[in-house]
Steps between C-alpha positions, in 0.01 A plus 500: 500500500405293804825555687584693814778521755531408865765628737677241710803670653581847628836568661568861608786617721451816704801728458366817665215600730177676407275658758141395560271647236779564249385488137738262325534413133571150373664434163515156336709423193471172307852357504457153354253262336586132541335228290235750386316476832728599790517877549769650722477864606742730681315720750593820680310692767571873525413791726571793270871479412576241768499127431344318794461150355641284221425148388329264259151378408422187300182411314387209284280509190201267545217371283186655655270272303600208722336676798149483354432875475 
């Protein structure tokens, strides 16, 4: 409907090491919607059963029609 999102902040804390070439999985869960346009996600990075990173990601809903495409 002419809207999209842009990410503007990623904050991830490393809590364990992962070796070079390790296949990691990232999970993001929408935690909060503020004013119908601010999206706050909780993120977690895992190597199998081990958590190696935790943090947040924020996005904003924008009107794409104002960008001329």
